[in-house]
N, C-alpha and C positions, 0 to 999 in steps of 0.2 A: 237274636238271641245273642247274649255276652255269654261267651265259651264255647259256644256251640257244639265245636271240635272235640273241645275237651270233653264236656259232657256224653259226645258220642263215643267217643274212646271209653269212658267209665261204666256206661249203660253194656257194650259188646262185654268186655272183662267182668262186669259182675254175672252178665244172662251166661256167660260161659262157665265160671265157677258154679252158680247155682246147679247147669244140668251138669257139669263134671260133678257134684256133689250128689245127685240125683244117681248117676250111673257108678259113682264111688259105692251107696248104700249100699245096691243091690249084691256088688262084689264083696262086700264084709271089708273096706278102708276106712273105719268109721275114725281113725286120724286123721287123716284124708279129707274125708266129710267134713268134719269140722273145720279144719282147716280155710277148706275152700269155703264156706259158710261165713266165718269170720270176715275174711277176702268181699268177697259180694255184700255184705253188712256196711264195711267200711266204704266200698265205693258207691255204693246208694247212700249214705251220708253223705258223702263226695260231693258225690252231682245233687242234691239238695241245699248243700251249701251255695255250692256255685248259683244254682238255679233262684236262690234267696238275693243272690249280690244285684 
């Protein structure tokens, strides 16, 4: 697969951001939650773009 290493790194970052968002939501850190969800969505979009190549 083309870009396999890059996709794996983006996947790891997206997952970390999603997990952090869950924790931060429980802690009431809603600004951080929004930031982590935005970042995760951007990583996932990047993954889709690379997989389409």
